[in-house]
C-alpha positions, 0 to 999 in steps of 0.5 A, a space after each residue: 499499500 505505501 508503494 502505490 501511496 508513493 507512485 501516486 504521489 510521484 504521478 501528481 508531481 509529475 503531471 504538475 511539473 508538466 503543466 508548469 513546463 508547458 505554461 512556461 514554454 508558451 510564454 517564451 514561445 509567445 515572446 519570440 513570436 512578438 520579437 520576431 514580429 517587432 523586427 519584421 516590421 522594424 517597430 521599436 516595441 509593442 504597445 498593450 492597451 490597459 483595460 482600466 484606464 484605456 491608455 497604451 503602455 508598452 508590453 511587459 515581459 
């Protein structure tokens, strides 16, 4: 029985680690796409609209 609990805990930890890894990979991919688009268009940054104030600000990583 302790082996079952151990392997269940390892499985849950692996699943959580996998989800974290995929979330980080998606964030890095989005940043790379944005940088590539900026290089293609020659822009010096990407502006993002603040939903509360309606003002545009430079995107932060």
